[in-house]
N, C-alpha and C positions, 0 to 999 in steps of 0.2 A: 340773778338773785339766788342766793343759796338758801335752800329749805331743807328741813328734816322731815322725813315721812313718818306720820303717826300710825299708818296702817299699810298693809301690802297694797301695791298698785300695779295693775297689769303692765303698764308701759314704763313706769319709773323704777320699780324695784320693790324690795322688801322693807318692812317697818324698820325705822332707825337709820336708813341710808341717808347720807347727805348728798343732795343733788343740786346742780346748777341749772335753773330753768329761767325762762324769760319772765320779766317782771309782771307783765299782764296776766300770764298764765298762773303765776303764783297768787297775785292779788285778787284776781277775779274768779278763779276756780279752786285751786288747792286749799288756800287758807279759809275761805268762807265755808267750804264743805268739810272742814276739819280733817283733811287728808294730810296736810303738812303744816309745820310751824316755820316761821322765819328762823334762820339758824343764828341764834344768840346763845350766850352762855347759860342764861336761865332756861331757855328752851331745851338745852341739852339735859339739864337736871330733870325737867318735867318728863322728858322722853324716857330717861332711865326709870323713873317711877312708873310710867305707863307700861314699860316692858315687864317690870316686876308684877304688876297687877294682871297683865295679859297672861303671863306665865301661870299665875295662880288660877285664873279662870279656865285656861285650857287644861290644866291638871285636874281641876274639879270636874270639868265636863268629861274628861277621859275616864275618870273613876266611875262616874254615873253611867257612861256608855258601856263600860265593862260589866257593870251590874245588869244593864239592860240586855247585853249580849248573852249572859248566862241565863237570864229569864227567857230569852227567845229560843235558846237551845232546848229548853224543856217543853216548848210549845209544839203542838202538832195540829195543823189545819187540814180540814177535809173540805174540798170544793167539789160539788156535784155538777156535772155539765152534760149537755146533750151530746150523744155520740152517734156517728153514722156507721157505715160499713167499715170493716177493717179496723174498728175501734179508733177511728180518727175523729177528732173533735170538730163540731161545727164552730168555726172561728178559732179563737185561742184564749188561753188564760192570761190576763194582763196583770200588770203590777197594781193597778187600781183595785182589781178584784181581791188580790192578796191583801192589800192595805185595808180594804173594807172588812175582810175576814179577821184580820188582826184587831181592828177596832171593836168588833163584836166580842173578842176575847178580853178586851180591856187594855190593849196596848196601842197607843197612838203613834203610828209611823206614817210619815208622808210617802206617797207613792214614788217620789223621786229618789228616796233612799233605798228602794228595792232595786237591786241590780240583776235583772234577768239577762243572761247572755243571749239567748234566743227565746222567741215566744214558745210557750208550752202548747203543743198541739197533739199530745197523745196522753193516754191514761198512764198512771204510774205514780211513783214516789219521787219527789224532787227536793233537793236541798237548795233553798233559795237564799243567796247572800243579801244581807241588809247592812248598808253602810251607816253606822251610827255616829261616829266622830272621826277625827283625824287618826287613821290607822286602826280603828276598831271596827271589825266586821263581825256581825252575828249571823247565824244561819237558822232558818226556819224550815222545818220539815213540812212539805205540802203534799197531801194525798189528793190526786185527781181521780175521781171515781165516776162511774156511770150514773146518770140521773134516773 
């Protein structure tokens, strides 16, 4: 059975691709979950309209993400932590702590959007990248100071 994908799928491909799948897989999984349409001429027209709408949504989300990125560039967070000898932290600063500090400043960011390369285990100033949308990454300046 030929189907047209309405959205990106891990194993089948990108949105708009025409795929030949088994009948049961299409009827019982793809079509009820609105992952795919049956490949008919009218479905092709619907798909084109969905592509246009998805493009507008992603463009709008990207513009909002760029505004948020410029707002994040202006922010500076200060986290005070307990420090032992040689100015090493007890534990480390996590993305959850950074997300909580951002929330106190009035910026709602999920901890999974904060991309720490390595855990922060020393005092200092760090530029922490925050993934906002497709291709838009903002940076927040985080000061780790002694408690």
